[in-house]
N, C-alpha and C positions, 0 to 999 in steps of 0.2 A: 504493500500500500504506500502511496506517495506520502512522504513525511509531513507535507503540509496538511494532509487530510487525516493524519493519524490522531486518534483520540487518546488511547491508553499509553501515553508516554510516561517515563519515570517521574518527570516533574509533575505531571497531572496526578499520578497516584500519590506522590509525596505531599503535594499541597492539600489534597483531599484528606490524607491521613493527619496532617498537621491540624486542619480544621476540626477533624473528629476528636483529637486529643484536647484541643482548646475547649470545645463544647462539652466533652465528657467530664472534664474537671469542673466546668461551670455547673452542669446538672447534678453531678455527684455531690458537690458542696451545697447546692441550693436546698437539698433535702436533709443534709446533716448538720449544717452550720447553725441552724436555729436551735435544735436540741443541745448542741455543744455550748452555745451562748447561754442557754437556760441553765444547763448543768454547771457550767464553769463560773458564770457571773451572777446567777440567780435572777435573771431579768424576766420580765413579763412576756406573755405570748406576743403582744404587739411589738415590743422592742426586739424580740427574737426575729420577728418578721422583717423589721427594719434592717437587722444585721444581714439577713438573707437578700433583701431587695436592693440594698445600697450598691451591690455589685452591678446591677442592671443600670443604675444611674451613672456609675463610672464608665460602663461600656458605651452608654449614649453620649456622654461627653467626649469620649475617644473617637466616636464616629465623625463628629464635627472636625476634630483636629486632624485625624488621619486622612479623611477625604480631601481636605484642603491642601495637604502637602505631599500626598503620595505620588502625584505625577511630577512634582518638582524635585523630589528627593530620589524617587525610584521605588517601585513596589517591593523589590527584594529587601532593600535597606529598611524600609518601614516595617516589613514583616519581622526582620531580625530585631529591630528595636522593640516591637511588641512582645516578641518571645522572650527577650532578655528581661523586660519588665515583668512578664508573667512568671519567670523563674525566680527572680529576686523577691517579688511580693509573695509568691508561694512559699518561700522559705521563711518569711516574716511571721507566719501564723504561730510559730513556736515562741516568738517574743512578745506576742500581743497578750499582755497580762491583765488588761482591763478593758472595759467597754469602749472608751474612745479609741483605743489602739486597734481593736478588732474592726471597728467601723472604718477606720482609716485604711487598714490593710485590705479590707473588702473592696473599698472604693478604688484603690489603685490596682488591685487585682483585676477588677472589672475594666479599668483603663487598658491594661495589658491585653485582655481578651478582645476588647473593642478594636484596638489598633491591629492586632494580629489577624482577626477574622475579616476586617476590612481589606487588609493586604492580600489575604488568600483569595477573597472574592475577586479582587482586581487582577491578580496574577492569572487565575483561571480564565478570566475573560480575555486576557492577552495571549495565552498559549493555545487556546482552543481554535480549531479551524472555523472561520466565520460561518460556513454552511452547516456546521455541526454544533453550533454554540448552544442551542436550546437543549439538544441531547446531552452535551457535555455538562452543562450546568445542572441538568436533572440528575445525572450521576453524582456530580460533586456535592450537591445539596443533600444527597442521601447520607453523607457523613454527619450532618446535623440531626437528621431523623434517627439514625442509629444511636447517636449520643443521647438524644432525648428519651429513647426507649431503654437503653442500657444504663445510663448514668444514675437515675433514681433507684433502680433495682440494685445496682452495684453498691450504691451508697448505703442503703438499708442493710444489705448483706454484710458489708465490711464492718459497720458499727456493731453488729451482733457478735462478731468474733475478734475485733481489734479495738484498741484504744483510739481515741480521736487523734492522738499524735501520729499513730501509724497510718491513719487515713490521710493526714497531711503529707506524710512521707510518700505515700502512694501517688498522690496528686502531683507532688513535686517531681517525682520520677517521670511521670507522663509529660510534664512540661519540659524537662531536660531532653527527653527523646524527641519532642517536637522541635526544640531548638537545634539539635544535631541534624535533623532532617532538613531544617531551614538552611543551615550552613551549606548543605550539599546541593541546593537548588542552583540551576543556572539563572543568570540574569535574563528576564524575558526580552526577546528581541524588540518588542513593542514599547519598551521602557524609554520613550522618547522624551527625556528630561528637557532637552534643548527646546523642542517645540512648545512644551508647556510653559517654559520660562519666558517665551517670547510674547505671551499675552500681557496686556497692560495690567499692572498690579493695582487694581481698584479694589479697595476694601469694601465689602458689603456682603449681603446674604448669599450672593452667587459665588463668593469666595469659599463658601462652605457647603453649598448644595449645587446640584446640577439642574438647571432650569427645565431641560427637556424631560428629565426623569421625574419631575415633581408630580405630574398628573397621575402616573401609575403608583407613585408613592402615597398619594392621598387615598387612592383606592385600597392600597395595602394597609394603611392605618385603620380604616374601617373594618376590613376583613380580619386584621389581627385582633381587633376588639372582640370579635366573635370567638376566636381561639383562646383568648385570655379567659373568657368565661368558662370554657371547657377545662383548661389547664388548672385554674385556681379553685374551681368549685365542684368539680365532678365527684370528689370523694365525699364532700358534705352532702351533695344531692343524693348520691348512692346510699349513704347512711339513712337519709330521710325516707327514701322509698324502699329500704330493705334489700338493696342489691349490692352489698359490699363485696361479696365474693366475685360476682361478675365484673365489678368495676376494677378489680385488681388485674384483669386481662384487657381492660379497655385500650390502654396505650400500646399493648402488644399487637392487638388486631389493627390498630391505627397504623403502626409502623409497618406491618406486613402488607397492608393495602397500599401504602406509599411505595414500598420497595418493589412490589410486583408491577405497579402501574407506571412508575417514573421512566423506565427505559422506552416504553411505547409513547407516552405523552410527550416526552422530550423530543423524540424523532418526529412525531406528528407536528409539533410546533415549528420545527425547522422546515418541514416539507409543505405544510398547509397554512401556516400562520397561527398567531396566538389565539384568535377568536375561537377556533375549533377546540381549543383546550380550556381556555379561561371561562367561557360561557357555561359549558356543562359542569366545570369544576365548582363554580359559584352556586349553580342550581343544586348540585349534590350536597354542598356544604349546608345550604339553607334547609334542605330536606332532612339532612342528618341532625341538625339542631332541633328541628320540629320533632323528629322521632325520639330524640333524647328527652324532650319535654313531656312526651306521653308514654315513656317507657314504664311498663308494669311487670316486665319479666326480663330475665337475664339476657335472653337471645335478642330482645329488642335493643337493649343497651349496647350489645356488641355489634349489631348491625349498624347502629348509629355511629359507632367507632369506625367501622369500615367506610361508611359514607363520608364522614368527616375527614378520614384519611385521604380518600379519593378526591375530596373537594379542596380542603385547605392545603393538604400536602402538595397537590399538583398546581394549585394557584401560586403557592409560595415560590416554587422554582420558575414558573412561567413569568411571574411579575419581575423577578430578578433579571431574567433574560430580556424582557421588554425594556427595563431600565437601562441595560447595557446597550441594547440595539439602537435606542433613540439618541444616545449620547454621542458627542464627537469623540473620535478615537483617543485624543489626548486628555479626555475628561472621564475616562472609565472609572478612575478612582472615586471621583466625586459622585458619579452615577451609582456606584456600588454603595457608598456611604449614605447617600440620600435614601436609597431603598431600605437599608438596614436601620437608619434613624426612624423611619416610619414604622417598620416592623417592631423594633425595640420599644418605641413609644407606646404602640398599641398593646403589646404584651406586658410591658412594664407598668404602665399607669392604668391599663384597663381594669385590673382587679379592684382598684380603689373606687373607680367610677361605678363599676357594676355592683360593688359591695353596698353602695348607697341605695341601689334599686331593690336589692334582695328583700329588705324588710317590707317593702310595699308589694312587690310582684311575686315574691317567693322564687325558688330556684327554677321550677317548671315555667313560671311566667317569664322569668328572665331569659330562658333559652328560646321561648317563642318570640320574644321581643328581638333577640339577637338574630333569629332566622329572618325576620323582617329587615333588620339592618343589612344583612348580606344581600337581600334582594335590592335594596337601595344602592348598595355598592356595585351590584351588577349593572343597574341602570346607569350609574355614574361612569362605570368602565366603558359601556357602549357609547355614551355621549362624548367622552374625552379621548378615547383611544380606539375603541372597536369600530366605529363608523369610519374613521380615518384609515384604519388598516384594511377594512373592507373595500374602500374606494381604490386603495393602492393595489390590492390583489386583483381587482377587476381590470385595472389598467394593464397589469402584467399579462392577463389572459388575452385582452384585446391586442 
């Protein structure tokens, strides 16, 4: 196969693995750091939640910083900076002897993850063949799906048999492996620092975000709000309706649905365009949320998990591919960070917003409401991107 069209290169595999390790550590600690803070510092449940969530705030701050400089400095250099920060802050958990220190470590640990994952997304966009970009990003983003499925499970398992310090050692080892992989990467040929530096240095919002990627980012923000409701409240809802056993398999079936569908939907996006993937994905996500809201048996909950995996899981990779596709070649870093800023904001701040609605709507009512929000996001997608893509595809046919 021509090297220019080859997908599974060493660098592609290593960048995907690096992203997997970054995300695995994040998800592993998200489920264990709260109990650690509670046991070690005697904090309340809400404060323990803050210790867990401040990581996402750090990642969000990092998206702005990394997206603005990745094209000027070079994506490999930014990746190594992020990985070094990840390793250093990962080692500081052992020295965080009080609440302010653990909050500070978590914040900067999140910054390391945000810088690193923004860089991996940019590198992948640069090394993939343009005509296989949707397929490649679909495979690459499986690293995050696997991490989201394995991380929480592994975290709970490790805390049963190991001390918290050994959990930190394990996470630090993963970060070091990611750094070693990063050092072995080639500099992407598309790292055109000179071209990026020739733009006028006007300070403003577009120094931190990519204008062309903003429409799909706004849709992503709304869609991520729906996933935030699933991620944060599914266990509470399952307990309320007496389906705790089934709920323990929810994210497993979610991950399987994504892993089985991504190879096909990614290739379909490249060949037929984003509309053929995004529109069905958002419809499936909305139906999945509604089915979740009316679940009265374990099989219904798990079918909802499959539908949400097919829906949100495939929208996620498609939206990232769209953000990269509409950006100028020397602004791929900003496009990547713009997409992730929206995704992180929706998933990170969504639980707080939705938590205000739960006392009024209940969990079932909240999921019905979120199903409607996804339909609104579908209409928004059609208006701001789908119709434009449809016109372009018709011109190509003519």
